[in-house]
Backbone as ProteinMPNN parsed JSONL, in Angstrom:
{"seq_chain_A": "MESKIVKDKIKEVLISVLEHNNFEMIDELTAQDVDGWDSLSHMMIITKIEDKFNIKFKIRDLNKLKNMGSLVSVIQSKI", "coords_chain_A": {"N_chain_A": [[106.321, 91.986, 92.783], [104.031, 89.259, 91.993], [104.171, 87.052, 89.76], [101.33, 87.112, 89.08], [99.974, 88.224, 89.297], [100.625, 90.661, 88.178], [100.291, 89.481, 85.345], [97.377, 89.202, 85.159], [96.471, 92.562, 85.124], [98.6, 92.989, 82.889], [96.582, 91.501, 80.887], [94.315, 92.929, 81.712], [95.094, 95.083, 80.005], [95.716, 94.82, 77.852], [92.529, 93.673, 77.265], [91.385, 95.876, 77.133], [93.066, 97.828, 74.584], [92.695, 95.693, 72.392], [89.91, 95.18, 72.659], [88.773, 92.69, 72.8], [88.806, 89.037, 74.113], [90.235, 87.146, 73.742], [93.15, 85.709, 73.813], [95.291, 83.722, 75.658], [96.527, 83.905, 78.172], [99.825, 82.682, 78.406], [103.368, 82.186, 79.204], [104.614, 81.776, 76.945], [103.39, 82.922, 75.262], [102.52, 85.024, 72.116], [102.591, 88.743, 70.122], [101.775, 87.154, 67.584], [100.33, 85.112, 67.902], [97.513, 86.466, 68.916], [95.448, 87.958, 67.769], [95.009, 91.085, 65.575], [96.484, 92.325, 66.9], [99.304, 94.484, 66.059], [101.354, 96.311, 64.758], [101.146, 98.829, 65.757], [99.042, 98.661, 67.292], [100.801, 97.732, 69.502], [102.344, 99.746, 70.558], [100.769, 101.437, 71.312], [99.642, 99.032, 73.39], [102.241, 99.213, 74.697], [102.446, 101.49, 76.004], [100.397, 102.23, 77.241], [101.08, 99.638, 79.662], [102.559, 101.201, 80.628], [101.82, 102.619, 81.727], [99.976, 102.02, 83.713], [101.533, 100.683, 85.422], [102.853, 102.638, 86.137], [105.716, 102.657, 85.319], [108.455, 103.448, 82.436], [109.939, 102.175, 79.875], [113.032, 101.402, 79.075], [115.034, 101.378, 75.69], [116.879, 98.952, 75.574], [115.118, 97.269, 77.361], [113.027, 96.825, 75.294], [113.865, 96.062, 73.342], [114.676, 93.67, 74.771], [111.675, 91.805, 75.007], [110.512, 89.159, 73.612], [108.163, 87.58, 74.235], [105.366, 87.168, 75.956], [106.06, 86.212, 78.62], [108.951, 86.849, 78.876], [107.955, 89.753, 78.744], [106.815, 90.218, 81.297], [108.687, 89.371, 83.333], [110.896, 91.932, 82.685], [109.005, 93.568, 83.604], [108.229, 92.779, 86.216], [110.829, 93.68, 87.131], [110.92, 96.39, 86.842], [110.169, 97.222, 88.858]], "CA_chain_A": [[104.632, 91.788, 92.548], [104.064, 88.274, 91.719], [103.907, 87.427, 87.82], [99.553, 86.362, 88.41], [99.346, 90.042, 89.142], [101.837, 91.15, 86.379], [99.687, 89.023, 84.151], [95.985, 90.371, 85.466], [96.728, 93.416, 84.816], [98.688, 92.834, 81.58], [95.612, 91.237, 80.01], [93.032, 93.839, 81.771], [95.363, 96.454, 79.33], [95.112, 93.563, 76.553], [91.633, 93.547, 76.4], [91.235, 97.478, 76.608], [93.602, 98.317, 73.574], [92.216, 94.877, 71.084], [88.702, 94.735, 72.502], [88.754, 91.231, 73.066], [90.007, 88.979, 75.201], [90.423, 85.656, 72.884], [94.224, 84.787, 74.109], [95.34, 82.334, 76.797], [98.362, 84.426, 79.071], [100.728, 81.532, 79.097], [104.374, 82.642, 78.763], [105.309, 81.44, 75.358], [102.376, 83.988, 74.488], [104.302, 86.389, 71.448], [102.231, 89.264, 69.579], [101.582, 86.701, 66.317], [99.464, 84.402, 68.667], [96.985, 87.46, 69.837], [94.486, 88.61, 66.661], [94.124, 93.244, 66.384], [97.855, 93.197, 67.655], [99.555, 94.389, 65.083], [102.738, 97.262, 65.897], [100.133, 100.25, 66.304], [98.499, 97.859, 69.079], [101.691, 97.187, 70.147], [102.661, 100.7, 70.633], [99.484, 101.48, 72.355], [99.639, 98.272, 74.993], [103.614, 99.207, 75.915], [102.12, 102.966, 76.351], [99.345, 101.395, 79.017], [100.838, 99.264, 80.277], [103.098, 101.815, 81.741], [100.995, 103.97, 83.054], [98.925, 101.006, 84.552], [102.269, 99.828, 86.264], [103.967, 103.478, 86.331], [107.087, 102.376, 84.749], [108.63, 103.662, 81.738], [110.755, 101.734, 80.102], [113.428, 102.361, 77.773], [114.617, 100.395, 74.528], [117.182, 97.587, 75.556], [113.754, 97.195, 77.708], [111.634, 96.558, 74.537], [114.057, 95.308, 73.338], [113.853, 91.507, 75.611], [110.217, 91.393, 74.623], [110.255, 88.209, 73.114], [107.546, 87.182, 74.604], [104.758, 87.484, 77.725], [107.184, 85.676, 80.239], [109.313, 88.187, 79.408], [107.711, 91.312, 79.35], [106.941, 89.584, 83.645], [109.647, 90.23, 84.166], [110.591, 93.438, 82.767], [107.906, 94.618, 84.606], [109.195, 92.641, 87.997], [112.608, 94.126, 87.634], [111.225, 97.615, 87.138], [108.805, 97.643, 90.092]], "C_chain_A": [[105.061, 90.544, 92.018], [103.77, 88.171, 89.865], [102.459, 86.707, 87.599], [99.918, 87.647, 88.617], [99.489, 90.441, 88.452], [100.509, 90.458, 85.497], [97.994, 89.889, 83.968], [95.293, 91.369, 84.589], [97.519, 93.919, 82.742], [97.261, 93.031, 80.169], [94.423, 92.952, 80.483], [93.591, 94.703, 80.483], [95.613, 95.694, 78.199], [93.973, 93.964, 75.491], [91.157, 95.254, 76.291], [91.783, 97.733, 75.407], [92.164, 97.031, 72.403], [90.995, 94.917, 71.395], [88.391, 93.099, 72.454], [89.821, 90.227, 73.951], [89.749, 86.786, 74.838], [91.984, 84.955, 73.006], [94.255, 83.686, 75.776], [96.873, 83.529, 77.893], [98.965, 83.547, 79.793], [102.07, 82.535, 78.686], [105.27, 82.465, 77.824], [103.751, 81.946, 74.248], [103.14, 85.296, 73.1], [102.56, 87.231, 70.77], [101.095, 88.373, 68.386], [100.752, 85.973, 66.562], [97.447, 85.463, 69.037], [95.534, 88.256, 68.052], [94.296, 90.146, 67.062], [96.101, 93.325, 66.656], [99.171, 93.155, 67.05], [100.719, 96.192, 65.781], [101.714, 98.555, 66.037], [99.883, 99.75, 67.044], [99.689, 98.179, 69.844], [102.433, 97.927, 71.415], [101.755, 100.932, 72.503], [99.358, 100.865, 74.084], [101.278, 98.458, 75.556], [103.317, 100.776, 77.173], [101.19, 102.897, 78.351], [100.476, 100.335, 79.947], [102.697, 100.003, 81.168], [102.087, 103.175, 82.098], [100.58, 103.152, 84.145], [100.394, 100.605, 85.577], [103.163, 101.09, 87.278], [105.302, 103.354, 86.53], [107.464, 103.035, 83.083], [109.862, 102.82, 81.521], [111.869, 102.209, 78.585], [113.631, 101.116, 76.572], [115.583, 99.408, 74.778], [115.657, 96.934, 76.425], [113.11, 96.024, 76.147], [112.671, 95.691, 74.154], [115.121, 93.058, 73.791], [112.951, 91.154, 75.717], [110.885, 90.302, 73.909], [109.437, 87.748, 73.256], [106.517, 87.649, 75.998], [105.168, 86.838, 78.958], [108.543, 86.949, 80.018], [109.356, 89.541, 79.705], [107.312, 91.41, 80.714], [107.674, 90.056, 83.48], [110.883, 91.051, 83.712], [110.193, 94.001, 83.32], [108.841, 94.45, 85.774], [110.242, 93.388, 88.102], [112.299, 95.982, 87.674], [110.331, 98.143, 88.533], [109.401, 97.477, 90.713]], "O_chain_A": [[106.209, 90.451, 91.582], [103.32, 88.986, 89.059], [102.166, 86.018, 86.622], [100.269, 88.14, 87.545], [98.553, 90.794, 87.734], [99.747, 91.288, 85.002], [97.576, 90.714, 83.157], [94.323, 91.345, 83.831], [97.148, 94.69, 81.858], [96.994, 93.819, 79.262], [93.96, 93.769, 79.687], [92.681, 95.126, 79.769], [95.754, 96.515, 77.294], [93.918, 94.275, 74.301], [90.594, 95.68, 75.283], [90.821, 98.001, 74.686], [91.122, 97.425, 71.878], [90.382, 94.663, 70.358], [87.453, 92.686, 71.771], [90.982, 90.397, 74.322], [89.344, 85.78, 75.419], [92.185, 83.868, 72.463], [93.432, 83.206, 76.555], [98.098, 83.41, 77.892], [98.957, 83.362, 81.01], [101.896, 83.519, 77.966], [106.435, 82.862, 77.805], [103.298, 81.578, 73.164], [104.019, 86.142, 73.265], [101.513, 86.59, 70.859], [99.921, 88.714, 68.243], [100.013, 85.804, 65.592], [96.421, 84.856, 69.346], [95.111, 89.411, 68.006], [93.8, 90.591, 68.097], [96.769, 94.354, 66.559], [100.019, 92.285, 67.248], [100.698, 96.821, 66.839], [102.131, 99.249, 66.965], [100.45, 100.176, 68.05], [99.572, 98.9, 70.836], [102.873, 97.505, 72.484], [101.894, 100.78, 73.717], [99.175, 101.385, 75.185], [101.609, 97.971, 76.637], [103.66, 101.047, 78.324], [101.272, 103.198, 79.542], [100.452, 100.563, 81.156], [103.541, 99.48, 81.896], [101.944, 104.284, 82.614], [100.759, 103.458, 85.323], [100.058, 100.152, 86.671], [103.763, 100.966, 88.345], [105.968, 103.737, 87.491], [106.423, 103.074, 82.428], [110.7, 102.619, 82.401], [111.672, 102.914, 77.595], [112.842, 100.184, 76.413], [115.25, 98.493, 74.025], [115.172, 95.959, 75.851], [112.881, 94.815, 76.134], [112.56, 94.526, 74.535], [115.683, 92.061, 73.339], [112.814, 90.164, 76.435], [112.023, 90.603, 73.549], [109.329, 86.982, 72.298], [106.931, 88.378, 76.899], [104.664, 86.953, 80.076], [108.933, 87.732, 80.884], [110.096, 90.262, 80.375], [107.402, 92.475, 81.325], [107.654, 91.285, 83.408], [111.919, 90.868, 84.351], [110.71, 95.034, 83.743], [109.705, 95.188, 86.248], [110.597, 93.774, 89.215], [113.042, 96.776, 88.252], [110.022, 99.261, 88.948], [109.1, 97.584, 91.902]]}, "name": "protein", "num_of_chains": 1, "seq": "MESKIVKDKIKEVLISVLEHNNFEMIDELTAQDVDGWDSLSHMMIITKIEDKFNIKFKIRDLNKLKNMGSLVSVIQSKI"}
């Protein structure tokens, strides 16, 4: 799946959980850049991403997540 499609689906999840779209989907985007993206919402986002893409993250996958670009790469490797 191409990265634009993956990013669009991730954006849907972020908007759903965070209830706003005040962010730009760039590879360098991190949780610190987005209002309301804290540790609790992070777990909700990860769970919804797993459901949306029908995948399961392992701990080592989550440890690789540094920014949006790395999240997209991990998702692409699992689908």
